Residue frames as a rotation matrix with the C-alpha (Angstrom) as fourth column:
MET 1
-0.861 -0.325 -0.391 -152.56
0.152 -0.898 0.413 -52.31
-0.485 0.296 0.823 -141.42
SER 2
0.199 0.978 -0.065 -155.64
0.376 -0.137 -0.916 -50.48
-0.905 0.158 -0.395 -142.54
GLY 3
0.457 0.039 0.889 -156.21
0.889 -0.043 -0.456 -49.05
0.021 0.998 -0.054 -146.10
PHE 4
0.972 -0.030 0.234 -155.39
-0.019 -0.999 -0.049 -45.46
0.235 0.044 -0.971 -144.94
GLU 5
0.516 -0.848 0.124 -152.02
-0.235 -0.001 0.972 -46.37
-0.824 -0.531 -0.200 -143.42
ALA 6
0.039 -0.502 0.864 -150.98
0.786 0.549 0.284 -48.06
-0.616 0.668 0.417 -146.68
ILE 7
0.686 0.304 0.662 -152.07
0.671 -0.616 -0.413 -44.83
0.282 0.727 -0.626 -148.56
VAL 8
0.947 -0.314 0.070 -150.10
-0.312 -0.843 0.438 -42.56
-0.079 -0.436 -0.896 -146.29
ILE 9
0.185 -0.920 0.346 -146.89
0.066 0.363 0.930 -44.76
-0.981 -0.149 0.128 -146.53
TYR 10
0.157 -0.121 0.980 -147.35
0.980 0.144 -0.139 -44.80
-0.124 0.982 0.141 -150.42
LEU 11
0.829 0.118 0.547 -147.60
0.343 -0.879 -0.330 -40.97
0.442 0.461 -0.769 -150.56
GLY 12
0.815 -0.580 0.004 -144.72
-0.225 -0.310 0.924 -40.66
-0.534 -0.754 -0.383 -148.16
MET 13
-0.040 -0.787 0.615 -142.37
0.486 0.523 0.700 -42.86
-0.873 0.327 0.361 -150.28
SER 14
0.345 0.095 0.934 -143.53
0.922 -0.221 -0.318 -40.97
0.176 0.971 -0.164 -153.47
LEU 15
0.979 -0.104 0.177 -142.80
-0.115 -0.992 0.051 -37.62
0.170 -0.070 -0.983 -151.94
LEU 16
0.581 -0.792 0.190 -139.46
-0.078 0.179 0.981 -39.00
-0.810 -0.584 0.042 -150.73
VAL 17
-0.005 -0.471 0.882 -138.43
0.821 0.501 0.273 -40.23
-0.571 0.726 0.384 -154.13
VAL 18
0.747 0.212 0.630 -139.42
0.568 -0.696 -0.439 -36.90
0.345 0.687 -0.640 -155.77
PHE 19
0.951 -0.306 0.050 -137.36
-0.277 -0.764 0.583 -34.88
-0.140 -0.568 -0.811 -153.29
LEU 20
0.256 -0.835 0.488 -134.31
0.230 0.543 0.808 -37.34
-0.939 -0.095 0.331 -153.68
MET 21
0.179 -0.226 0.958 -134.50
0.971 0.197 -0.135 -36.91
-0.159 0.954 0.255 -157.41
LEU 22
0.785 0.040 0.618 -134.58
0.316 -0.884 -0.344 -33.14
0.533 0.465 -0.707 -157.38
ALA 23
0.817 -0.575 0.025 -131.80
-0.344 -0.452 0.823 -32.99
-0.462 -0.682 -0.567 -154.90
ALA 24
0.097 -0.759 0.644 -129.66
0.554 0.579 0.599 -35.36
-0.827 0.299 0.476 -157.02
SER 25
0.436 0.044 0.899 -130.44
0.876 -0.249 -0.413 -33.23
0.206 0.968 -0.147 -160.02
ALA 26
0.954 -0.092 0.287 -129.40
-0.145 -0.974 0.171 -30.01
0.264 -0.205 -0.943 -158.21
ALA 27
0.565 -0.809 0.165 -126.25
-0.260 0.015 0.966 -31.50
-0.783 -0.588 -0.201 -156.85
LEU 28
0.017 -0.664 0.747 -125.12
0.433 0.679 0.593 -33.24
-0.901 0.313 0.299 -159.93
GLY 29
0.566 0.388 0.727 -126.41
0.822 -0.201 -0.533 -31.18
-0.061 0.900 -0.433 -162.74
PRO 30
-0.572 -0.752 0.326 -124.49
0.798 -0.602 0.012 -28.30
0.188 0.267 0.945 -164.39
PHE 31
0.507 0.671 -0.541 -125.45
0.736 -0.664 -0.135 -24.77
-0.450 -0.330 -0.830 -163.40
ARG 32
-0.660 -0.729 0.180 -124.62
0.698 -0.507 0.506 -22.30
-0.278 0.460 0.844 -166.06
PRO 33
0.337 0.879 -0.337 -127.00
0.599 -0.476 -0.643 -19.29
-0.726 0.015 -0.688 -166.11
ALA 34
-0.799 -0.529 0.285 -127.04
0.558 -0.479 0.678 -17.10
-0.222 0.701 0.678 -169.09
PRO 35
-0.593 0.577 -0.562 -129.22
-0.367 -0.815 -0.449 -14.12
-0.717 -0.061 0.695 -170.11
GLY 36
-0.641 0.324 -0.696 -130.31
-0.732 0.014 0.681 -15.87
0.231 0.946 0.228 -173.30
LYS 37
-0.828 0.318 -0.461 -131.99
0.343 0.939 0.032 -18.74
0.443 -0.132 -0.887 -171.41
ALA 38
-0.632 0.599 -0.491 -134.38
0.430 -0.256 -0.866 -16.45
-0.644 -0.759 -0.096 -169.71
THR 39
-0.675 0.310 -0.669 -135.84
-0.635 -0.705 0.314 -15.15
-0.375 0.638 0.673 -172.96
THR 40
0.336 0.834 0.438 -138.96
-0.342 0.541 -0.768 -16.57
-0.878 0.109 0.467 -174.71
TYR 41
-0.783 -0.621 0.040 -138.33
-0.288 0.419 0.861 -18.99
-0.551 0.663 -0.507 -177.51
GLU 42
0.418 0.907 -0.041 -140.89
-0.414 0.151 -0.897 -19.33
-0.808 0.392 0.439 -180.35
CYS 43
0.768 -0.036 0.639 -139.51
0.474 0.703 -0.530 -22.03
-0.430 0.710 0.557 -182.80
GLY 44
-0.208 -0.956 0.208 -136.32
0.904 -0.107 0.413 -20.12
-0.373 0.274 0.887 -183.49
VAL 45
-0.019 0.268 0.963 -138.25
0.631 -0.744 0.219 -16.85
0.775 0.612 -0.155 -184.59
PRO 46
-0.945 -0.258 -0.202 -137.49
0.322 -0.621 -0.714 -13.70
0.059 -0.740 0.670 -182.54
LEU 47
-0.218 0.867 -0.447 -140.65
0.857 -0.049 -0.513 -12.28
-0.467 -0.495 -0.733 -180.83
LEU 48
-0.530 0.127 0.838 -142.61
0.576 -0.672 0.466 -9.59
0.622 0.730 0.283 -182.74
ASP 49
0.247 0.657 0.712 -144.95
-0.290 -0.651 0.701 -8.52
0.925 -0.380 0.030 -179.91
PRO 50
-0.581 -0.387 0.716 -144.74
-0.778 0.004 -0.629 -8.68
0.241 -0.922 -0.303 -176.22
GLY 51
-0.933 0.125 -0.338 -145.86
0.196 0.963 -0.184 -11.56
0.302 -0.238 -0.923 -174.30
GLN 52
-0.520 0.757 -0.397 -148.71
0.661 0.061 -0.748 -9.91
-0.542 -0.651 -0.532 -172.54
LYS 53
-0.875 0.169 0.454 -151.20
0.252 -0.641 0.725 -8.29
0.414 0.749 0.518 -174.68
ARG 54
-0.702 0.711 -0.049 -154.42
-0.223 -0.284 -0.932 -6.44
-0.677 -0.643 0.358 -173.73
TYR 55
-0.826 0.477 0.300 -157.47
0.548 0.557 0.624 -7.98
0.130 0.680 -0.721 -175.04
ASP 56
-0.652 0.666 0.363 -160.84
-0.500 -0.737 0.454 -6.30
0.570 0.115 0.814 -175.55
VAL 57
-0.670 0.490 0.558 -163.52
-0.473 0.298 -0.829 -7.09
-0.573 -0.819 0.032 -172.96
LYS 58
0.188 0.896 -0.401 -165.93
-0.968 0.099 -0.233 -8.21
-0.169 0.432 0.886 -175.63
TYR 59
-0.308 -0.339 -0.889 -163.94
-0.428 0.884 -0.189 -11.47
0.849 0.323 -0.417 -176.02
TYR 60
-0.992 -0.121 -0.028 -164.66
-0.033 0.470 -0.882 -12.21
0.120 -0.874 -0.471 -172.34
LEU 61
-0.401 0.914 0.059 -168.25
-0.692 -0.260 -0.673 -11.19
-0.600 -0.311 0.737 -172.69
VAL 62
0.206 0.387 -0.899 -168.83
-0.883 0.470 0.000 -13.46
0.422 0.793 0.438 -175.70
ALA 63
-0.670 -0.424 -0.609 -167.11
-0.146 0.880 -0.453 -16.35
0.728 -0.214 -0.651 -173.60
VAL 64
-0.904 0.395 0.164 -169.28
-0.168 0.025 -0.986 -15.75
-0.394 -0.918 0.043 -170.58
LEU 65
0.030 0.951 -0.309 -172.50
-0.903 -0.107 -0.417 -15.69
-0.430 0.291 0.855 -172.77
PHE 66
-0.101 -0.066 -0.993 -171.32
-0.588 0.809 0.006 -18.98
0.803 0.584 -0.120 -174.48
LEU 67
-0.888 -0.412 -0.203 -170.79
-0.110 0.620 -0.777 -20.44
0.446 -0.668 -0.596 -171.08
VAL 68
-0.633 0.741 0.226 -174.16
-0.493 -0.161 -0.855 -19.43
-0.597 -0.652 0.467 -169.79
PHE 69
0.293 0.696 -0.656 -176.05
-0.956 0.205 -0.209 -20.77
-0.011 0.688 0.725 -172.89
ASP 70
-0.341 -0.472 -0.813 -173.88
-0.448 0.842 -0.301 -23.91
0.826 0.262 -0.498 -172.81
LEU 71
-0.987 0.002 0.158 -174.87
-0.146 0.375 -0.915 -24.43
-0.061 -0.927 -0.370 -169.20
GLU 72
-0.133 0.991 -0.020 -178.53
-0.851 -0.124 -0.510 -23.90
-0.508 -0.051 0.860 -170.07
THR 73
0.246 0.307 -0.920 -178.33
-0.794 0.607 -0.010 -26.73
0.556 0.733 0.393 -172.60
ILE 74
-0.720 -0.550 -0.423 -176.54
-0.187 0.741 -0.644 -29.01
0.668 -0.385 -0.637 -170.05
LEU 75
-0.886 0.380 0.264 -179.36
-0.236 0.120 -0.964 -28.38
-0.399 -0.917 -0.017 -167.46
ILE 76
-0.048 0.926 -0.376 -182.20
-0.908 -0.196 -0.369 -28.67
-0.415 0.324 0.850 -169.82
TYR 77
-0.321 -0.155 -0.934 -181.05
-0.748 0.647 0.150 -31.75
0.581 0.747 -0.323 -171.73
PRO 78
-0.987 -0.088 -0.131 -181.54
-0.003 0.839 -0.544 -34.23
0.158 -0.537 -0.829 -168.72
LEU 79
-0.391 0.912 -0.123 -185.21
-0.320 -0.260 -0.911 -32.87
-0.863 -0.317 0.394 -168.23
ALA 80
0.034 0.431 -0.902 -185.88
-0.986 -0.135 -0.101 -33.31
-0.165 0.892 0.420 -171.96
VAL 81
-0.601 -0.360 -0.713 -184.54
-0.541 0.840 0.032 -37.01
0.588 0.405 -0.700 -172.04
ASN 82
-0.875 0.253 -0.412 -186.40
0.447 0.749 -0.490 -38.02
0.185 -0.613 -0.768 -168.99
TYR 83
-0.750 0.655 0.098 -189.66
-0.652 -0.756 0.063 -36.12
0.115 -0.017 0.993 -169.59
THR 84
-0.031 0.778 -0.628 -191.69
-0.319 0.588 0.743 -39.20
0.947 0.223 0.230 -169.58
LYS 85
-0.470 -0.167 -0.867 -190.59
0.708 0.515 -0.483 -39.88
0.527 -0.841 -0.123 -166.00
PHE 86
-0.941 0.066 -0.332 -191.83
0.166 -0.766 -0.621 -36.51
-0.295 -0.640 0.710 -165.06
ALA 87
-0.754 0.627 0.198 -195.01
0.153 -0.127 0.980 -36.95
0.639 0.769 0.000 -166.97
ALA 88
-0.190 0.682 -0.706 -197.00
0.945 0.322 0.057 -37.13
0.266 -0.657 -0.706 -163.70
SER 89
-0.337 0.063 -0.939 -196.42
0.524 -0.816 -0.243 -33.47
-0.782 -0.574 0.242 -163.02
GLY 90
0.433 0.609 0.664 -197.54
0.849 -0.029 -0.528 -32.76
-0.302 0.792 -0.530 -166.56
TRP 91
0.552 -0.173 0.816 -197.11
0.508 -0.706 -0.494 -29.15
0.661 0.687 -0.302 -167.75
LEU 92
0.970 -0.223 -0.101 -195.18
-0.047 -0.576 0.816 -28.09
-0.240 -0.786 -0.569 -164.56
ILE 93
0.018 -0.981 0.193 -191.84
0.568 0.169 0.805 -29.32
-0.823 0.095 0.560 -165.95
PHE 94
0.064 -0.051 0.997 -192.59
0.956 -0.285 -0.076 -27.63
0.288 0.957 0.030 -169.22
PHE 95
0.899 0.215 0.383 -193.51
0.133 -0.964 0.229 -24.21
0.418 -0.155 -0.895 -167.47
GLU 96
0.714 -0.684 -0.147 -190.17
0.051 -0.159 0.986 -24.58
-0.698 -0.712 -0.079 -165.27
ILE 97
-0.198 -0.753 0.628 -188.13
0.881 0.143 0.450 -25.09
-0.429 0.642 0.635 -168.48
PHE 98
0.250 0.332 0.909 -189.91
0.801 -0.599 -0.001 -22.16
0.545 0.728 -0.416 -170.05
ILE 99
0.999 0.022 -0.042 -189.35
0.044 -0.767 0.640 -19.85
-0.018 -0.641 -0.767 -167.08
PHE 100
0.307 -0.952 0.012 -185.63
0.428 0.150 0.891 -20.96
-0.850 -0.268 0.453 -166.98
VAL 101
-0.192 -0.266 0.945 -185.32
0.976 0.047 0.212 -20.08
-0.101 0.963 0.251 -170.70
ALA 102
0.654 0.536 0.534 -187.20
0.572 -0.812 0.116 -16.88
0.496 0.229 -0.838 -170.38
VAL 103
0.822 -0.422 -0.383 -184.78
0.086 -0.572 0.816 -15.66
-0.564 -0.703 -0.434 -167.52
LEU 104
-0.180 -0.957 0.229 -181.80
0.569 0.089 0.818 -16.34
-0.802 0.278 0.528 -169.89
LEU 105
-0.026 0.217 0.976 -183.54
0.958 -0.275 0.087 -14.68
0.287 0.937 -0.201 -172.74
ILE 106
0.916 0.402 0.010 -184.02
0.370 -0.852 0.369 -11.71
0.157 -0.335 -0.929 -170.61
GLY 107
0.390 -0.897 -0.208 -180.49
0.285 -0.097 0.953 -11.74
-0.875 -0.431 0.218 -169.80
LEU 108
-0.300 -0.510 0.806 -179.52
0.870 0.201 0.451 -11.99
-0.392 0.836 0.383 -173.54
LEU 109
0.413 0.569 0.711 -181.87
0.816 -0.578 -0.012 -9.21
0.404 0.585 -0.703 -174.51
TYR 110
0.930 -0.129 -0.343 -180.26
0.136 -0.747 0.650 -7.08
-0.340 -0.652 -0.678 -171.76
ALA 111
-0.012 -0.994 0.109 -176.71
0.444 0.092 0.891 -7.81
-0.896 0.059 0.440 -173.13
ILE 112
-0.223 -0.060 0.973 -177.85
0.974 -0.043 0.221 -6.85
0.028 0.997 0.068 -176.66
LYS 113
0.794 0.560 0.237 -179.48
0.531 -0.829 0.179 -3.62
0.297 -0.016 -0.955 -175.38
LYS 114
0.741 -0.584 -0.333 -176.35
-0.008 -0.503 0.864 -2.70
-0.672 -0.637 -0.377 -173.54
ARG 115
0.820 -0.411 -0.398 -174.38
-0.474 -0.100 -0.875 -3.50
0.320 0.906 -0.277 -176.88
ALA 116
0.383 -0.687 0.618 -172.20
-0.632 0.293 0.717 -6.01
-0.674 -0.665 -0.322 -175.01
ILE 117
0.059 -0.371 0.927 -171.84
0.357 0.875 0.327 -8.26
-0.932 0.311 0.184 -177.96
ASP 118
0.955 0.292 -0.058 -171.69
0.086 -0.457 -0.885 -5.69
-0.285 0.840 -0.461 -180.79
TRP 119
0.067 -0.962 0.264 -168.45
0.874 0.184 0.451 -5.79
-0.482 0.200 0.853 -182.79
GLU 120
0.666 0.129 -0.735 -167.26
-0.057 -0.973 -0.223 -2.30
-0.744 0.191 -0.641 -183.89
């Protein structure tokens, strides 16, 4: 028996056990539906607001800008740490990082110009 056959048998047995447990629970467990069971429960306190609220788009824009600049840091960090390995190319790595940051800075300036991150 190869490794893949053992994995397939293991997954098949796992799925069989899961379905047998679900079937046993459905067959042996009590079924008493009630309207109160379908409501939202918040630590015994009745809900004050509906569950689905509308959020301002600015929250999402700030989140996207955070992700962009977080990814910038993640992409620049390995180059900064291994800069001595890339020293043979000299200033080329420095200018590549500068161009990368400049493109992101242009995007940030565009977002500021469009008042995407101004709070009113």
